[in-house]
C-alpha positions in Angstrom: -0.1 0.0 0.0 1.3 3.6 -0.8 0.3 6.5 0.9 2.7 9.2 -0.5 -0.2 11.1 -2.2 -2.4 11.4 1.3 -0.3 14.3 2.2 -0.5 16.4 -0.8 -4.3 16.1 -0.4 -4.7 16.7 3.2 -2.2 20.0 2.8 -4.6 23.3 2.8 -3.6 26.6 1.3 -2.7 29.4 4.1 -1.4 32.5 4.1 2.1 31.9 5.8 2.5 34.4 9.0 5.8 33.3 9.9 7.9 30.2 12.2 7.5 29.9 15.6 10.3 27.4 17.2 10.5 26.2 13.7 7.1 25.5 13.5 5.3 26.9 10.5 2.0 29.4 11.1 -0.3 30.2 8.7 -3.7 31.5 8.1 -6.0 29.4 6.4 -8.5 31.2 4.0 -11.6 29.9 5.6 -11.0 32.2 8.2 -12.1 35.2 5.5 -15.6 33.7 5.1 -16.3 33.2 9.3 -14.7 37.1 9.6 -17.5 37.7 7.2 -20.2 35.6 8.7 -19.6 36.8 11.9 -19.3 40.1 11.1 -22.6 40.7 8.7 -24.4 38.6 11.8 -23.4 41.5 14.2 -24.2 44.2 12.0 -27.6 43.1 10.9 -28.6 41.2 13.9 -26.9 41.8 17.2 -26.1 46.0 16.8 -29.3 46.8 15.4 -31.6 45.8 18.2 -29.1 46.7 20.9 -28.3 50.5 19.5 -31.5 51.8 17.7 -29.6 55.2 17.2 -26.2 53.9 15.5 -26.3 54.6 11.7 -26.1 51.3 9.5 -22.1 52.0 8.6 -21.5 52.1 12.2 -23.1 48.5 12.5 -20.7 46.8 10.3 -17.8 49.2 11.2 -18.4 48.0 15.3 -18.9 44.7 13.7 -15.6 44.0 12.1 -13.6 45.8 15.0 -15.3 43.0 17.2 -14.6 40.1 15.3 -11.2 41.1 14.8 
């Protein structure tokens, strides 16, 4: 049995951030989707209910700041 292609199939593409003690650290592309979904959820659901007098751009800005 040859498992020579398993490591190629299981690796995910990411943005390299650097190394810590020789261990590569990277940011997976799926985190961008998570960032967008959480920002959208806060900007359209939570903030309009809790802070009625904020403007819509402020909902989105605060959602992005909160998620980051």
